[in-house]
N, CA, C and O atoms as CSV, one atom per row, in Angstrom:
chain,resi,resn,atom,element,x,y,z
A,1,MET,N,N,-39.071,-37.774,19.315
A,1,MET,CA,C,-39.425,-37.937,20.700
A,1,MET,C,C,-38.243,-37.501,21.557
A,1,MET,O,O,-37.104,-37.908,21.327
A,2,SER,N,N,-38.538,-36.666,22.547
A,2,SER,CA,C,-37.486,-36.126,23.405
A,2,SER,C,C,-37.265,-37.004,24.629
A,2,SER,O,O,-38.206,-37.585,25.170
A,3,GLU,N,N,-36.025,-37.090,25.053
A,3,GLU,CA,C,-35.683,-37.840,26.260
A,3,GLU,C,C,-35.385,-36.900,27.429
A,3,GLU,O,O,-34.997,-37.365,28.501
A,4,LYS,N,N,-35.557,-35.587,27.244
A,4,LYS,CA,C,-35.200,-34.641,28.297
A,4,LYS,C,C,-36.255,-34.613,29.407
A,4,LYS,O,O,-37.448,-34.802,29.168
A,5,ASP,N,N,-35.770,-34.370,30.622
A,5,ASP,CA,C,-36.666,-34.214,31.754
A,5,ASP,C,C,-37.325,-32.839,31.683
A,5,ASP,O,O,-36.748,-31.880,31.171
A,6,ILE,N,N,-38.536,-32.768,32.203
A,6,ILE,CA,C,-39.303,-31.528,32.204
A,6,ILE,C,C,-39.741,-31.267,33.640
A,6,ILE,O,O,-40.028,-32.211,34.376
A,7,ASN,N,N,-39.797,-30.011,34.048
A,7,ASN,CA,C,-40.156,-29.646,35.416
A,7,ASN,C,C,-41.670,-29.739,35.614
A,7,ASN,O,O,-42.447,-29.244,34.797
A,8,SER,N,N,-42.072,-30.379,36.706
A,8,SER,CA,C,-43.494,-30.604,36.986
A,8,SER,C,C,-44.285,-29.302,37.128
A,8,SER,O,O,-45.406,-29.202,36.629
A,9,LEU,N,N,-43.713,-28.314,37.800
A,9,LEU,CA,C,-44.442,-27.054,37.981
A,9,LEU,C,C,-44.528,-26.256,36.684
A,9,LEU,O,O,-45.508,-25.547,36.456
A,10,GLU,N,N,-43.511,-26.367,35.837
A,10,GLU,CA,C,-43.573,-25.704,34.531
A,10,GLU,C,C,-44.658,-26.339,33.651
A,10,GLU,O,O,-45.373,-25.639,32.933
A,11,VAL,N,N,-44.769,-27.653,33.715
A,11,VAL,CA,C,-45.828,-28.350,32.963
A,11,VAL,C,C,-47.197,-27.889,33.462
A,11,VAL,O,O,-48.075,-27.555,32.667
A,12,PHE,N,N,-47.368,-27.876,34.762
A,12,PHE,CA,C,-48.649,-27.480,35.348
A,12,PHE,C,C,-48.969,-26.030,35.005
A,12,PHE,O,O,-50.091,-25.717,34.607
A,13,LYS,N,N,-47.990,-25.151,35.157
A,13,LYS,CA,C,-48.190,-23.724,34.864
A,13,LYS,C,C,-48.557,-23.501,33.402
A,13,LYS,O,O,-49.500,-22.769,33.102
A,14,GLY,N,N,-47.822,-24.124,32.501
A,14,GLY,CA,C,-48.115,-23.973,31.078
A,14,GLY,C,C,-49.500,-24.466,30.717
A,14,GLY,O,O,-50.182,-23.873,29.880
A,15,THR,N,N,-49.914,-25.546,31.346
A,15,THR,CA,C,-51.229,-26.116,31.057
A,15,THR,C,C,-52.335,-25.212,31.594
A,15,THR,O,O,-53.336,-24.997,30.910
A,16,VAL,N,N,-52.176,-24.685,32.792
A,16,VAL,CA,C,-53.176,-23.760,33.343
A,16,VAL,C,C,-53.251,-22.501,32.481
A,16,VAL,O,O,-54.341,-21.981,32.243
A,17,GLU,N,N,-52.113,-22.012,32.014
A,17,GLU,CA,C,-52.114,-20.829,31.142
A,17,GLU,C,C,-52.906,-21.091,29.865
A,17,GLU,O,O,-53.647,-20.219,29.410
A,18,VAL,N,N,-52.761,-22.277,29.283
A,18,VAL,CA,C,-53.531,-22.635,28.093
A,18,VAL,C,C,-55.022,-22.636,28.416
A,18,VAL,O,O,-55.835,-22.146,27.632
A,19,MET,N,N,-55.372,-23.186,29.570
A,19,MET,CA,C,-56.778,-23.247,29.972
A,19,MET,C,C,-57.376,-21.865,30.178
A,19,MET,O,O,-58.563,-21.657,29.926
A,20,LEU,N,N,-56.567,-20.924,30.631
A,20,LEU,CA,C,-57.064,-19.583,30.928
A,20,LEU,C,C,-57.017,-18.628,29.732
A,20,LEU,O,O,-57.435,-17.476,29.845
A,21,GLU,N,N,-56.512,-19.096,28.594
A,21,GLU,CA,C,-56.390,-18.221,27.419
A,21,GLU,C,C,-57.706,-17.578,27.020
A,21,GLU,O,O,-57.727,-16.410,26.632
A,22,ASP,N,N,-58.815,-18.325,27.108
A,22,ASP,CA,C,-60.107,-17.779,26.703
A,22,ASP,C,C,-60.831,-17.086,27.849
A,22,ASP,O,O,-61.958,-16.622,27.675
A,23,GLY,N,N,-60.199,-17.010,29.017
A,23,GLY,CA,C,-60.787,-16.319,30.155
A,23,GLY,C,C,-61.814,-17.116,30.936
A,23,GLY,O,O,-62.382,-16.607,31.902
A,24,VAL,N,N,-62.066,-18.363,30.536
A,24,VAL,CA,C,-63.067,-19.196,31.195
A,24,VAL,C,C,-62.440,-20.541,31.527
A,24,VAL,O,O,-61.801,-21.166,30.681
A,25,LEU,N,N,-62.628,-20.978,32.757
A,25,LEU,CA,C,-62.184,-22.305,33.167
A,25,LEU,C,C,-63.425,-23.194,33.215
A,25,LEU,O,O,-64.232,-23.099,34.140
A,26,THR,N,N,-63.569,-24.060,32.209
A,26,THR,CA,C,-64.756,-24.906,32.109
A,26,THR,C,C,-64.702,-26.055,33.117
A,26,THR,O,O,-63.659,-26.331,33.709
A,27,ILE,N,N,-65.825,-26.706,33.294
A,27,ILE,CA,C,-65.892,-27.873,34.179
A,27,ILE,C,C,-64.915,-28.944,33.700
A,27,ILE,O,O,-64.221,-29.564,34.506
A,28,GLU,N,N,-64.864,-29.157,32.393
A,28,GLU,CA,C,-63.945,-30.158,31.839
A,28,GLU,C,C,-62.495,-29.790,32.138
A,28,GLU,O,O,-61.696,-30.652,32.506
A,29,GLU,N,N,-62.154,-28.514,31.980
A,29,GLU,CA,C,-60.788,-28.071,32.261
A,29,GLU,C,C,-60.463,-28.223,33.744
A,29,GLU,O,O,-59.355,-28.624,34.097
A,30,LYS,N,N,-61.412,-27.910,34.603
A,30,LYS,CA,C,-61.188,-28.078,36.048
A,30,LYS,C,C,-60.912,-29.543,36.369
A,30,LYS,O,O,-60.014,-29.859,37.150
A,31,ARG,N,N,-61.687,-30.425,35.764
A,31,ARG,CA,C,-61.484,-31.860,35.982
A,31,ARG,C,C,-60.092,-32.275,35.536
A,31,ARG,O,O,-59.422,-33.043,36.226
A,32,LEU,N,N,-59.650,-31.772,34.386
A,32,LEU,CA,C,-58.325,-32.114,33.873
A,32,LEU,C,C,-57.209,-31.542,34.743
A,32,LEU,O,O,-56.201,-32.210,34.970
A,33,ILE,N,N,-57.377,-30.320,35.227
A,33,ILE,CA,C,-56.303,-29.709,36.005
A,33,ILE,C,C,-56.162,-30.376,37.369
A,33,ILE,O,O,-55.054,-30.508,37.889
A,34,ILE,N,N,-57.277,-30.795,37.943
A,34,ILE,CA,C,-57.215,-31.534,39.211
A,34,ILE,C,C,-56.497,-32.861,39.001
A,34,ILE,O,O,-55.653,-33.253,39.806
A,35,LYS,N,N,-56.836,-33.547,37.918
A,35,LYS,CA,C,-56.184,-34.825,37.616
A,35,LYS,C,C,-54.707,-34.615,37.309
A,35,LYS,O,O,-53.869,-35.405,37.742
A,36,LEU,N,N,-54.379,-33.561,36.569
A,36,LEU,CA,C,-52.981,-33.296,36.233
A,36,LEU,C,C,-52.160,-33.049,37.500
A,36,LEU,O,O,-51.038,-33.544,37.609
A,37,ALA,N,N,-52.694,-32.301,38.444
A,37,ALA,CA,C,-51.979,-32.059,39.698
A,37,ALA,C,C,-51.672,-33.383,40.401
A,37,ALA,O,O,-50.588,-33.566,40.954
A,38,THR,N,N,-52.631,-34.293,40.372
A,38,THR,CA,C,-52.419,-35.611,40.979
A,38,THR,C,C,-51.380,-36.408,40.206
A,38,THR,O,O,-50.484,-37.006,40.801
A,39,LEU,N,N,-51.495,-36.420,38.889
A,39,LEU,CA,C,-50.562,-37.186,38.055
A,39,LEU,C,C,-49.131,-36.678,38.175
A,39,LEU,O,O,-48.181,-37.453,38.063
A,40,LEU,N,N,-48.979,-35.379,38.401
A,40,LEU,CA,C,-47.648,-34.785,38.536
A,40,LEU,C,C,-47.126,-34.869,39.968
A,40,LEU,O,O,-46.023,-34.408,40.260
A,41,ASP,N,N,-47.914,-35.453,40.849
A,41,ASP,CA,C,-47.532,-35.590,42.266
A,41,ASP,C,C,-47.230,-34.235,42.909
A,41,ASP,O,O,-46.273,-34.102,43.672
A,42,LEU,N,N,-48.055,-33.232,42.594
A,42,LEU,CA,C,-47.838,-31.908,43.171
A,42,LEU,C,C,-48.162,-31.923,44.654
A,42,LEU,O,O,-49.056,-32.640,45.103
A,43,GLU,N,N,-47.429,-31.129,45.398
A,43,GLU,CA,C,-47.719,-30.935,46.817
A,43,GLU,C,C,-49.007,-30.123,46.946
A,43,GLU,O,O,-49.368,-29.401,46.017
A,44,PRO,N,N,-49.709,-30.226,48.078
A,44,PRO,CA,C,-50.999,-29.534,48.223
A,44,PRO,C,C,-50.962,-28.027,47.955
A,44,PRO,O,O,-51.942,-27.471,47.457
A,45,ASP,N,N,-49.847,-27.354,48.278
A,45,ASP,CA,C,-49.773,-25.908,48.086
A,45,ASP,C,C,-49.317,-25.498,46.682
A,45,ASP,O,O,-49.418,-24.326,46.319
A,46,GLU,N,N,-48.826,-26.434,45.905
A,46,GLU,CA,C,-48.224,-26.066,44.611
A,46,GLU,C,C,-49.224,-25.541,43.578
A,46,GLU,O,O,-48.891,-24.578,42.887
A,47,PRO,N,N,-50.420,-26.104,43.428
A,47,PRO,CA,C,-51.346,-25.502,42.457
A,47,PRO,C,C,-51.653,-24.029,42.762
A,47,PRO,O,O,-51.729,-23.210,41.846
A,48,ALA,N,N,-51.827,-23.700,44.027
A,48,ALA,CA,C,-52.082,-22.297,44.396
A,48,ALA,C,C,-50.864,-21.419,44.096
A,48,ALA,O,O,-51.011,-20.287,43.636
A,49,ARG,N,N,-49.676,-21.937,44.354
A,49,ARG,CA,C,-48.451,-21.188,44.043
A,49,ARG,C,C,-48.336,-20.937,42.543
A,49,ARG,O,O,-47.927,-19.858,42.114
A,50,VAL,N,N,-48.699,-21.935,41.757
A,50,VAL,CA,C,-48.655,-21.793,40.296
A,50,VAL,C,C,-49.649,-20.728,39.854
A,50,VAL,O,O,-49.312,-19.863,39.046
A,51,TYR,N,N,-50.862,-20.783,40.371
A,51,TYR,CA,C,-51.876,-19.793,40.002
A,51,TYR,C,C,-51.409,-18.380,40.367
A,51,TYR,O,O,-51.596,-17.443,39.591
A,52,GLU,N,N,-50.808,-18.229,41.540
A,52,GLU,CA,C,-50.279,-16.934,41.963
A,52,GLU,C,C,-49.185,-16.458,40.994
A,52,GLU,O,O,-49.135,-15.280,40.641
A,53,ALA,N,N,-48.323,-17.370,40.572
A,53,ALA,CA,C,-47.262,-17.020,39.615
A,53,ALA,C,C,-47.864,-16.567,38.280
A,53,ALA,O,O,-47.361,-15.637,37.649
A,54,ILE,N,N,-48.935,-17.227,37.861
A,54,ILE,CA,C,-49.590,-16.850,36.603
A,54,ILE,C,C,-50.199,-15.462,36.718
A,54,ILE,O,O,-49.983,-14.610,35.856
A,55,THR,N,N,-50.959,-15.234,37.781
A,55,THR,CA,C,-51.657,-13.948,37.915
A,55,THR,C,C,-50.697,-12.789,38.139
A,55,THR,O,O,-50.992,-11.660,37.748
A,56,SER,N,N,-49.550,-13.052,38.766
A,56,SER,CA,C,-48.565,-11.989,38.988
A,56,SER,C,C,-47.504,-11.939,37.885
A,56,SER,O,O,-46.582,-11.124,37.923
A,57,LYS,N,N,-47.662,-12.841,36.894
A,57,LYS,CA,C,-46.735,-12.911,35.754
A,57,LYS,C,C,-45.293,-13.155,36.197
A,57,LYS,O,O,-44.359,-12.559,35.659
A,58,ASN,N,N,-45.123,-14.028,37.172
A,58,ASN,CA,C,-43.801,-14.406,37.670
A,58,ASN,C,C,-43.478,-15.839,37.275
A,58,ASN,O,O,-44.360,-16.619,36.916
A,59,ASN,N,N,-42.201,-16.164,37.351
A,59,ASN,CA,C,-41.781,-17.548,37.150
A,59,ASN,C,C,-42.099,-18.343,38.410
A,59,ASN,O,O,-42.283,-17.777,39.488
A,60,ILE,N,N,-42.161,-19.642,38.260
A,60,ILE,CA,C,-42.423,-20.516,39.398
A,60,ILE,C,C,-41.132,-21.234,39.786
A,60,ILE,O,O,-40.389,-21.716,38.931
A,61,GLU,N,N,-40.886,-21.292,41.069
A,61,GLU,CA,C,-39.687,-21.956,41.592
A,61,GLU,C,C,-40.068,-23.332,42.115
A,61,GLU,O,O,-41.194,-23.544,42.564
A,62,GLY,N,N,-39.132,-24.259,42.055
A,62,GLY,CA,C,-39.353,-25.588,42.630
A,62,GLY,C,C,-39.817,-26.593,41.596
A,62,GLY,O,O,-39.540,-26.461,40.404
A,63,GLY,N,N,-40.524,-27.594,42.074
A,63,GLY,CA,C,-40.983,-28.668,41.207
A,63,GLY,C,C,-39.977,-29.793,41.132
A,63,GLY,O,O,-38.902,-29.731,41.730
A,64,ARG,N,N,-40.337,-30.814,40.395
A,64,ARG,CA,C,-39.495,-31.988,40.226
A,64,ARG,C,C,-39.336,-32.310,38.747
A,64,ARG,O,O,-40.179,-31.962,37.920
A,65,ALA,N,N,-38.247,-32.975,38.442
A,65,ALA,CA,C,-38.009,-33.406,37.058
A,65,ALA,C,C,-38.938,-34.572,36.737
A,65,ALA,O,O,-39.125,-35.483,37.544
A,66,ILE,N,N,-39.507,-34.518,35.554
A,66,ILE,CA,C,-40.372,-35.596,35.073
A,66,ILE,C,C,-39.627,-36.294,33.946
A,66,ILE,O,O,-39.351,-35.686,32.912
A,67,GLY,N,N,-39.303,-37.551,34.137
A,67,GLY,CA,C,-38.619,-38.330,33.113
A,67,GLY,C,C,-39.576,-38.756,32.007
A,67,GLY,O,O,-40.788,-38.561,32.109
A,68,ARG,N,N,-39.024,-39.334,30.963
A,68,ARG,CA,C,-39.808,-39.687,29.780
A,68,ARG,C,C,-40.937,-40.669,30.073
A,68,ARG,O,O,-42.051,-40.485,29.581
A,69,ILE,N,N,-40.678,-41.688,30.850
A,69,ILE,CA,C,-41.725,-42.677,31.136
A,69,ILE,C,C,-42.877,-42.017,31.883
A,69,ILE,O,O,-44.042,-42.269,31.573
A,70,LYS,N,N,-42.563,-41.178,32.863
A,70,LYS,CA,C,-43.600,-40.464,33.619
A,70,LYS,C,C,-44.367,-39.513,32.704
A,70,LYS,O,O,-45.586,-39.390,32.831
A,71,GLN,N,N,-43.679,-38.841,31.787
A,71,GLN,CA,C,-44.349,-37.941,30.845
A,71,GLN,C,C,-45.406,-38.695,30.051
A,71,GLN,O,O,-46.538,-38.232,29.910
A,72,LEU,N,N,-45.030,-39.855,29.536
A,72,LEU,CA,C,-45.963,-40.645,28.728
A,72,LEU,C,C,-47.141,-41.136,29.558
A,72,LEU,O,O,-48.273,-41.164,29.075
A,73,LYS,N,N,-46.884,-41.522,30.802
A,73,LYS,CA,C,-47.971,-41.967,31.681
A,73,LYS,C,C,-48.920,-40.814,32.008
A,73,LYS,O,O,-50.138,-40.995,32.024
A,74,VAL,N,N,-48.366,-39.640,32.266
A,74,VAL,CA,C,-49.190,-38.460,32.555
A,74,VAL,C,C,-50.073,-38.159,31.349
A,74,VAL,O,O,-51.277,-37.951,31.494
A,75,TYR,N,N,-49.481,-38.135,30.169
A,75,TYR,CA,C,-50.243,-37.848,28.952
A,75,TYR,C,C,-51.348,-38.885,28.751
A,75,TYR,O,O,-52.495,-38.522,28.490
A,76,GLN,N,N,-51.016,-40.156,28.868
A,76,GLN,CA,C,-51.993,-41.226,28.659
A,76,GLN,C,C,-53.153,-41.106,29.650
A,76,GLN,O,O,-54.319,-41.172,29.261
A,77,ASN,N,N,-52.827,-40.931,30.925
A,77,ASN,CA,C,-53.880,-40.851,31.935
A,77,ASN,C,C,-54.743,-39.609,31.767
A,77,ASN,O,O,-55.957,-39.674,31.963
A,78,LEU,N,N,-54.143,-38.486,31.410
A,78,LEU,CA,C,-54.911,-37.269,31.203
A,78,LEU,C,C,-55.831,-37.418,29.990
A,78,LEU,O,O,-56.976,-36.967,30.013
A,79,TYR,N,N,-55.329,-38.048,28.944
A,79,TYR,CA,C,-56.136,-38.297,27.749
A,79,TYR,C,C,-57.327,-39.186,28.107
A,79,TYR,O,O,-58.442,-38.933,27.651
A,80,GLU,N,N,-57.106,-40.213,28.909
A,80,GLU,CA,C,-58.189,-41.105,29.323
A,80,GLU,C,C,-59.240,-40.358,30.132
A,80,GLU,O,O,-60.435,-40.601,29.963
A,81,VAL,N,N,-58.815,-39.457,31.004
A,81,VAL,CA,C,-59.762,-38.649,31.776
A,81,VAL,C,C,-60.585,-37.769,30.840
A,81,VAL,O,O,-61.794,-37.627,31.021
A,82,ALA,N,N,-59.936,-37.181,29.844
A,82,ALA,CA,C,-60.644,-36.328,28.893
A,82,ALA,C,C,-61.674,-37.118,28.089
A,82,ALA,O,O,-62.703,-36.570,27.692
A,83,LEU,N,N,-61.408,-38.391,27.848
A,83,LEU,CA,C,-62.318,-39.222,27.042
A,83,LEU,C,C,-63.489,-39.799,27.834
A,83,LEU,O,O,-64.305,-40.527,27.270
A,84,VAL,N,N,-63.589,-39.494,29.110
A,84,VAL,CA,C,-64.678,-40.030,29.935
A,84,VAL,C,C,-66.042,-39.753,29.306
A,84,VAL,O,O,-66.927,-40.608,29.343
A,85,ASN,N,N,-66.211,-38.580,28.738
A,85,ASN,CA,C,-67.492,-38.208,28.134
A,85,ASN,C,C,-67.651,-38.718,26.702
A,85,ASN,O,O,-68.624,-38.372,26.032
A,86,GLU,N,N,-66.727,-39.522,26.233
A,86,GLU,CA,C,-66.719,-40.136,24.907
A,86,GLU,C,C,-66.444,-39.167,23.770
A,86,GLU,O,O,-66.191,-39.596,22.644
A,87,SER,N,N,-66.489,-37.879,24.039
A,87,SER,CA,C,-66.081,-36.904,23.034
A,87,SER,C,C,-65.404,-35.748,23.750
A,87,SER,O,O,-65.802,-35.358,24.848
A,88,LEU,N,N,-64.386,-35.214,23.118
A,88,LEU,CA,C,-63.622,-34.136,23.737
A,88,LEU,C,C,-64.163,-32.784,23.299
A,88,LEU,O,O,-64.456,-32.569,22.123
A,89,SER,N,N,-64.292,-31.876,24.262
A,89,SER,CA,C,-64.685,-30.509,23.941
A,89,SER,C,C,-63.504,-29.797,23.289
A,89,SER,O,O,-62.378,-30.293,23.311
A,90,ARG,N,N,-63.769,-28.650,22.718
A,90,ARG,CA,C,-62.702,-27.848,22.114
A,90,ARG,C,C,-61.647,-27.507,23.159
A,90,ARG,O,O,-60.451,-27.549,22.868
A,91,ASP,N,N,-62.080,-27.167,24.378
A,91,ASP,CA,C,-61.142,-26.833,25.455
A,91,ASP,C,C,-60.275,-28.033,25.837
A,91,ASP,O,O,-59.071,-27.891,26.051
A,92,GLU,N,N,-60.888,-29.211,25.921
A,92,GLU,CA,C,-60.125,-30.416,26.253
A,92,GLU,C,C,-59.106,-30.726,25.164
A,92,GLU,O,O,-57.980,-31.121,25.468
A,93,TRP,N,N,-59.487,-30.552,23.894
A,93,TRP,CA,C,-58.544,-30.781,22.791
A,93,TRP,C,C,-57.355,-29.841,22.889
A,93,TRP,O,O,-56.220,-30.244,22.636
A,94,ARG,N,N,-57.610,-28.578,23.258
A,94,ARG,CA,C,-56.501,-27.616,23.398
A,94,ARG,C,C,-55.521,-28.081,24.463
A,94,ARG,O,O,-54.306,-27.995,24.280
A,95,VAL,N,N,-56.051,-28.573,25.571
A,95,VAL,CA,C,-55.196,-29.046,26.664
A,95,VAL,C,C,-54.400,-30.268,26.227
A,95,VAL,O,O,-53.195,-30.344,26.469
A,96,ILE,N,N,-55.061,-31.217,25.590
A,96,ILE,CA,C,-54.389,-32.441,25.139
A,96,ILE,C,C,-53.302,-32.101,24.116
A,96,ILE,O,O,-52.198,-32.641,24.188
A,97,ARG,N,N,-53.602,-31.218,23.171
A,97,ARG,CA,C,-52.592,-30.804,22.182
A,97,ARG,C,C,-51.412,-30.124,22.866
A,97,ARG,O,O,-50.258,-30.355,22.507
A,98,HIS,N,N,-51.709,-29.283,23.854
A,98,HIS,CA,C,-50.641,-28.606,24.596
A,98,HIS,C,C,-49.747,-29.625,25.294
A,98,HIS,O,O,-48.522,-29.530,25.219
A,99,MET,N,N,-50.348,-30.593,25.969
A,99,MET,CA,C,-49.562,-31.615,26.674
A,99,MET,C,C,-48.705,-32.404,25.689
A,99,MET,O,O,-47.550,-32.723,25.974
A,100,LYS,N,N,-49.269,-32.707,24.555
A,100,LYS,CA,C,-48.535,-33.451,23.521
A,100,LYS,C,C,-47.310,-32.661,23.067
A,100,LYS,O,O,-46.223,-33.218,22.921
A,101,ARG,N,N,-47.494,-31.356,22.844
A,101,ARG,CA,C,-46.351,-30.494,22.447
A,101,ARG,C,C,-45.344,-30.370,23.583
A,101,ARG,O,O,-44.136,-30.450,23.360
A,102,GLN,N,N,-45.838,-30.177,24.793
A,102,GLN,CA,C,-44.947,-29.972,25.923
A,102,GLN,C,C,-44.069,-31.204,26.175
A,102,GLN,O,O,-42.893,-31.080,26.517
A,103,PHE,N,N,-44.646,-32.368,26.004
A,103,PHE,CA,C,-43.904,-33.621,26.205
A,103,PHE,C,C,-43.255,-34.139,24.916
A,103,PHE,O,O,-42.646,-35.209,24.902
A,104,GLU,N,N,-43.396,-33.359,23.832
A,104,GLU,CA,C,-42.820,-33.713,22.526
A,104,GLU,C,C,-43.200,-35.142,22.112
A,104,GLU,O,O,-42.346,-35.978,21.817
A,105,ILE,N,N,-44.507,-35.382,22.105
A,105,ILE,CA,C,-45.041,-36.682,21.693
A,105,ILE,C,C,-45.475,-36.564,20.232
A,105,ILE,O,O,-46.264,-35.689,19.876
A,106,SER,N,N,-44.958,-37.443,19.406
A,106,SER,CA,C,-45.301,-37.401,17.984
A,106,SER,C,C,-46.462,-38.370,17.713
A,106,SER,O,O,-46.800,-39.216,18.541
A,107,ASP,N,N,-47.046,-38.218,16.543
A,107,ASP,CA,C,-48.180,-39.093,16.171
A,107,ASP,C,C,-47.780,-40.489,15.897
A,107,ASP,O,O,-48.627,-41.322,15.576
């Protein structure tokens, strides 16, 4: 388990990139990305800035450091949102696995 801080915009950008890998943003993925933006306390313009950085293949500037406790809370809350339907879609599992790797959460 890592104790290092992670940048909020990098987390958001990496997660959106995972969601867009198959070229389709599903309803479940949209629900998760909206919740993730809230959990990361993103400013209203930041999701659009992240999307622009992805489409233009640029790095994203700014964001805030996310400490370990916040990382675990974000992961837990996002997982709970994904479980609303009682079963996770393949796309939701990809996002959850990505978040787990990004936050270095072990089993």
